[in-house]
N, C-alpha and C positions, 0 to 999 in steps of 0.2 A: 685527494685522489678519488677516482671513481669507485663506487661501491655497487656491485651488481645486485639487483633485487628482482623479484618476480621469478616465475618459473614456467616451464612448458612441460607438457606430458612427453614422455620419452618417444622419440621419433627415429625411424630408421632411414629417412631420407628427407631432403628439403621439401619434397612434394607433400610428405606427411605434415610437415610444419606449416606449409602453405594452407592446408586444409584446416589446421588447428588455430592458426594465428594470423591469417590474412597475409602470409608472407609472399612478397613479390620479389623473385630472385633478381630480375634485371634492374628493377628500381633500387633494390638494396645495393647492388654493385655501383650504380650511379651515385647514390648517397655517400658511399664509402669513398669514391673517387673525388667527391667534392670536399672532402675533409680538409684539404690544404687551403681552400678559400673560404669554406664555411665550416669551421671546426665543430660547432654545435650539432650540425646535421651529421657530420662524420662520427661524432661521439655516440649519438643515438643509434646510428646504423651499426657501429662496431659493438656497442653494448648488446644490441639485439642479436647480432651474429654470435657473440659469446654465449648468450643464453641458448641459442639454437644448437651450437656445437657441444655445449655442456651436457645435453641430453640426447645427442646423436648416437645411435647404435648402428654399427655396420652389420649388414646381413650378408652372410656367406663370404666367399673369397673374391668375388668380383668387385673391383674398385669403383666407387661412385665418383664420376667425373664432374658432378654438379658444382663442386667448389673450385675447380681448376682455374677459373677466371680471377679468383681473389688474390693468389700469391703475388703477382706483379704489383697490384694496387697496395698490398700490405707492406711490401718492401719499400715502396716509394714513401708511404706514410711513416714508416719507421725512421726515415731520415728527416721527418718534419721537426723543425726546431722551435716552433712557436707555441705549441700546445702540448704539455706533458701528458694530458689525458689521452690524446690521440696516439702518442708514442706508446703509452702503457697498454692501451687496448689493442693496438696493432700487434704488439709483442704477445699479448695474451691470446689473440686469435691464432697467431702463428703456432703458439704452444698447443692449443687445442687441435688445430689441423694436423700437426705432426703426430699428435697422440692418437687421434681418431683415424687418420688416414696416413700411416707411416710412409707410404710411397711418395708423399708430397715433400718429404725431407730433401730428396734429391733435386726436386724442382726449386726449392728455396736455395739450395747450394748453387744451382746454375744461375739463379737470379742475383747472386752475390749478397745474400742476406747475412752470411756469417760475419764478414768484416763489419757490417753495420751493427749487428748484435754485440760484437766484441767491443766496438767503440762505445756503445751505450752502457757497458759495464762500468765505465768511468764517469757516468752521470751521477756524481755523488750527491748533488743537491736534490735529486729525485731518486731516493734509495729504492722506492717501490718499482720504478722503471728498471733499474739495474738488476734487481732481484727477479723480476719477471723475465728479463733477457737471459738470466742464468737458467731459468726453467725451460725457456725455448731452446737454448743450447743443449740442455739435457736430452730433450726429445730428438733433436736433430742428430746428436752424437750417437744415439742408439742405432741409427741407420748409416751415418756418415762420419765415423770417428776420424778417419784419416783426412777427410776434407776439413774437419774442425782443426786438426793439427796444422795443416797447411795454411789455414786462414788466421793462425795466430791465437787460437782460443786458449791454448795452455797458458801462455804467459799473461794474456789479458785477464784470465780468471785468477791466477795466482797473485798477480800484482794488485788486484782489487779485493782480495778475499777478506782483509781486515775490516772492510766496511759493511759486511753482511752479518745478518743474524746467524746464530749457531746452526739453525735448521738449514739455511741456504748455504752456509759454509760446507756442510756435509754434502749437499747436492753438488756444489762446485768441485770438491775434491773427488767425488764419484765420477764426474765427467773426466777429470784429469786421469784418474785410474783407468777408465775405459779407453781413453785415447792411448795411454801407454800400453795397455794390454794388446790392442790391435797393432799399434805402430811398431813396437819392438819385436813383433813376430814377422813383419813384412818389410820393414825398412832396413836397409844396410847401405852405408855405415850408420852408426848411431846418429839420429837426428840431433842437430845442434841445439834445438830447443830443450832436449832432455838434459843436456849439459848445463844450459843457461838456468834451468829451473832448480838445480841442485841447492844453491844457497837458500832459496825460499822454502823448499821442501825440508831442508835441515832445520830452519827456524820453526816450521810448523810442528816439528817433533816436540816442541816445548809447550804446545797448547794443552789446555786442561781437558778438552773433550776427547774421551777415549775413542769414540767412533771415528772422529776426524783423524786422530793420530794413527789409528789402525790402517786407514786407507793411504795415508802418507807413507807409512812403513812399507805397504804393499808396492807403492810406486817406486820407492827407493830400492827395494829388493829386486824388482824387475829390471831397473836400470843397472844396478851393480852386476847382476848375473849376466845381462846382455853385454855390458862393457867388458867384463872379465873374459868373455868368450870371443868377442869381436874386436874390441878396441881397448886392451888393457891399459894403455897409456892414459886413458881418460880417468882411471881410478885415482890418479893423482889429484884430480879436481875434487873428489870426495874428501880426500885427506886435507886439502887446502881449505875446504869450507867447513871443517870441523865436524864432519859426520861421525867419525869414530868417537870423539868425546861425547857427542849428543846421544849416541846409541848406548854408550857405557852408562851415561847418566840415566837414560830411560830404563835400562835394566836394573840399575841401582834402586830407582824409585819402585819398580815392580817388586824387587826382592824384599824391600822394606815395607811393602804394602801401603805405601803412601799415596798410591794412585790406583783407582779401580780399573786397571787395564785388563782387557780380555786376554784369555790364554793365547789367542792367535797372535796378538802383538808380541807377547813374550817369545812365542815359538819362532816367528819370522825374524824378530830382532836377533835371536840367537844365531840365525843363519849367517849373519854378518861375520861371525867368528871364522867360519870356514873360508870366507872370501878375503878376509883382511888379516887374520892372525895365524902365523906371524906375518907381518907386512913391513913395508919399507917406511911406515909411518912412525916407527919407534915404539910400537906396542908389542 
């Protein structure tokens, strides 16, 4: 896979970069557009754009529109099926753009980038591509969490989480937590995806990484609280999926100091008591 090398002095706009590095904005766009037929030219152009964006600093509150022509090209390249480097670098540029110019997240949503990013999470033969798409989804979810939910990001992330490194798994669950935080405040009734995710979230309670487990517990707490208030019948799904047993096991491990869980996990796990005990689950 591509390894970005070289650097540029920090710049506040493409014009600054043009002066520093002979940057031609229009030609650059043409080179990126040609990536589907000439992957090597596209890789060079995308690599250079990554370097430019990595040192791009936004000045003031006025949005720089110099990069607005790139999102349609990048979404098209993200669908490119012949060159993994083109896909990887396209996802990386999208990540940079949404980080540096957050307003562009909405543009990427309107261009249907989310379904493509979700699909790329299952590109298991190119793990670096999938992990870069997780990072792109993270940046978009900061601005467009409900759009991420509607595009199927929650289940796409959870269904592929086992294939990621621990670091990326934490990012992935953070995205789900953010989606839940926004969705369960504004959506009624309970989104079906929140119910569908219960078995996977329950299984994630058994993972060894405390930071990941903490965020999973947070997602489950939000869902249980919301269901208890809005759709109590859905609580049966939690019982059927073994949530009670897994929480009891989690608390048992914490009490026995067999796992270095944070106090927050223990505290929020205890909250299940007030929601489920006594309950119809036989506990």
